C-alpha positions as CSV (number, residue, x, y, z in Angstrom):
1,M,0.0,0.0,0.0
2,S,1.5,3.3,-1.0
3,V,0.5,6.8,0.2
4,K,0.3,9.6,-2.4
5,L,0.8,13.1,-1.0
6,P,-0.2,16.2,-2.8
7,K,2.8,18.0,-4.4
8,R,2.6,20.9,-2.1
9,T,2.6,18.7,1.0
10,A,5.5,16.6,-0.4
11,F,7.5,19.8,-1.1
12,V,6.8,21.2,2.4
13,L,7.8,17.9,4.0
14,W,11.0,17.8,1.8
15,V,11.9,21.4,3.0
16,F,11.3,20.4,6.6
17,I,13.5,17.4,6.4
18,C,16.3,19.4,4.7
19,L,16.1,22.1,7.5
20,L,16.1,19.4,10.1
21,M,19.3,17.8,8.7
22,L,21.0,21.2,8.5
23,G,20.1,21.9,12.1
24,C,21.7,18.7,13.2
25,S,25.0,19.2,11.5
26,S,27.9,20.9,13.1
27,H,28.0,24.6,12.4
28,V,31.5,25.2,13.8
29,R,33.9,26.2,11.1
30,P,37.5,26.5,12.4
31,E,39.6,29.3,11.1
32,N,43.0,28.7,9.5
33,G,44.9,29.8,12.5
34,D,43.0,27.7,15.1
35,V,44.8,24.9,16.8
36,I,42.6,21.8,16.4
37,D,42.7,18.8,18.7
38,M,40.7,16.0,17.2
39,H,41.2,13.1,19.6
40,G,45.0,13.5,19.7
41,G,45.4,14.5,16.1
42,V,46.6,18.1,16.4
43,T,46.8,20.6,13.6
44,H,48.5,24.1,13.7
45,L,50.4,23.2,16.8
46,E,53.0,25.8,15.9
47,K,50.5,28.5,16.9
48,M,50.9,27.5,20.5
49,D,54.6,28.3,20.4
50,E,54.0,31.5,18.5
51,F,51.6,32.6,21.2
52,I,54.2,31.8,23.9
53,A,56.8,33.8,21.9
54,S,54.5,36.8,21.7
55,V,53.9,36.7,25.4
56,S,57.6,36.5,26.2
57,R,58.1,39.7,24.1
58,N,55.2,41.3,25.9
59,Q,53.3,41.7,22.6
60,P,49.5,41.4,22.4
61,A,48.4,38.0,21.0
62,T,45.4,35.8,20.6
63,L,45.0,32.0,20.2
64,R,42.1,29.7,19.7
65,L,42.4,26.0,20.6
66,I,39.4,23.8,19.6
67,R,39.2,20.4,21.3
68,Y,36.6,18.0,20.2
69,T,34.8,15.6,22.5
70,I,34.3,11.9,21.6
71,E,30.8,12.8,20.4
72,G,32.3,15.4,18.0
73,D,31.3,18.5,19.9
74,P,33.7,21.5,20.0
75,I,35.0,23.0,23.2
76,F,36.6,26.4,22.6
77,H,39.7,27.5,24.5
78,D,40.3,31.2,23.7
79,L,43.5,32.9,24.9
80,S,44.2,36.6,24.7
81,Y,47.4,38.3,26.1
82,Q,47.5,41.9,27.0
83,N,48.8,44.1,29.8
84,K,51.0,41.2,31.2
85,K,48.0,38.9,31.7
86,I,46.5,36.0,29.8
87,E,42.7,36.0,29.6
88,F,41.5,32.4,29.1
89,C,37.9,31.8,28.1
90,L,36.6,28.3,28.2
91,D,33.4,27.9,26.1
92,S,31.6,24.6,26.4
93,T,28.2,25.9,25.2
94,E,28.3,23.5,22.1
95,D,29.1,20.4,24.1
96,Q,25.8,18.5,24.3
97,F,26.9,16.5,27.4
98,G,29.0,19.1,29.2
99,K,28.1,22.1,31.4
100,G,27.3,24.3,28.5
101,E,28.8,27.4,30.0
102,V,31.4,30.0,29.4
103,A,34.0,30.5,32.1
104,T,36.8,33.2,32.1
105,Y,40.1,33.1,34.0
106,F,43.1,35.3,34.2
107,C,46.5,33.6,34.2
108,D,50.2,34.6,34.5
109,A,51.8,32.3,32.0
110,L,51.4,29.6,29.4
111,E,54.1,27.0,30.0
112,R,55.4,24.4,27.6
113,K,56.9,21.1,28.9
114,E,58.6,18.7,26.5
115,T,60.1,15.2,27.0
116,D,60.8,12.4,24.6
117,T,57.2,11.1,25.0
118,L,55.2,14.2,26.1
119,L,54.4,17.7,24.9
120,Q,52.2,19.6,27.4
121,Y,50.9,23.2,27.5
122,T,49.7,24.4,30.9
123,L,48.3,27.8,32.1
124,T,49.8,28.8,35.5
125,G,49.0,31.4,38.1
126,C,45.3,31.3,37.2
127,T,42.4,32.9,39.1
128,G,39.9,30.6,40.7
129,N,40.6,27.5,42.8
130,T,42.7,25.7,40.2
131,G,45.9,27.7,40.0
132,T,47.0,25.7,36.9
133,M,45.0,24.5,34.0
134,E,46.1,22.0,31.4
135,L,45.4,23.2,27.9
136,L,46.8,20.5,25.7
137,T,48.8,17.3,26.2
138,I,50.2,15.2,23.3
139,T,51.8,11.8,24.0
140,G,54.0,9.7,21.8
141,P,57.6,9.6,20.7
142,F,58.8,13.0,19.6
143,V,61.9,14.2,17.8
144,S,63.1,17.8,17.9
145,S,63.6,19.1,14.4
146,T,64.8,22.6,13.5
147,G,65.1,24.5,16.7
148,P,63.9,24.3,20.2
149,N,60.2,25.1,19.3
150,A,59.9,22.7,16.4
151,I,58.5,19.3,17.1
152,R,57.3,16.5,14.9
153,V,55.8,13.2,15.7
154,K,58.3,10.4,15.2
155,T,57.0,7.9,12.7
156,E,57.8,4.2,12.5
157,K,58.8,2.8,9.2
158,P,57.2,-0.6,8.2
């Protein structure tokens, strides 16, 4: 048994379904300068070191780190340096299973720690009850390349 709908009703139903599908898709579009952490796969990592370099020269700087949850929801970590303070804004409003809030902290420094198997960026001297806040940690074998700030993941050859 098949149901025939009038053309107008079918068209309205089709438009509704299209709008519903658009509403369910992710509407976050990262910018070219954003550091993206997609479950450990990090792009534009050099922007973290550029931000640290600007802070050490006391130059205004901004940075956006977007970390994705397992469900694919973005959590935004926005940093802005000005007047010898780092303003850190943590925005989880698009995380379906998180708190869905925006929190702002002021921190003294962004520190970079590197070992053979760890690369970690941590905010220190932050307001609130935490004091330190881990921004990004990458694990795996690393090899320094050209200079102290250049890092690449060591790859195994088959």
